[in-house]
C-alpha positions, 0 to 999 in steps of 0.5 A: 818181353818187348812189344812187337812192332807193327809188321803190316805193310813190311812185305818187300822190306830188307832184313839185316842182322845185328851186324848189319848183314842182309838176311833177305827180303820179307815175304810176309808176317806169320800169325799163330794163336792170335790173328792180330799179333804176328809171331814171325816173319817169312824172309826170302833168302834166295831168289833162285832157290826160294829158300826162306828163314823164319824170323821171330817177331821179338827178334826185331830191333827196329823198322825203318819205314823210310829206308824199308829196312828191318833191323834184328838183334840176332845174327844171321846164323841164329835164324831158323831156315825152312822150306 
């Protein structure tokens, strides 16, 4: 298992899938059993409908602070949707 990159301050970052297609923008990190280690990101897919996807933290390949883009190792179709 790879270490989870720091997700603090990533709200508003663009999220791109493994093929470089934009998935959406980060709304925030989601925490589970441990308040220090994020388990997922909430990613807003649509502005008008407020649809979101749940991106597991271990699916993150890289975070580019300069361009504010988070790259995933998953394709967009493999990411779970939630309301």
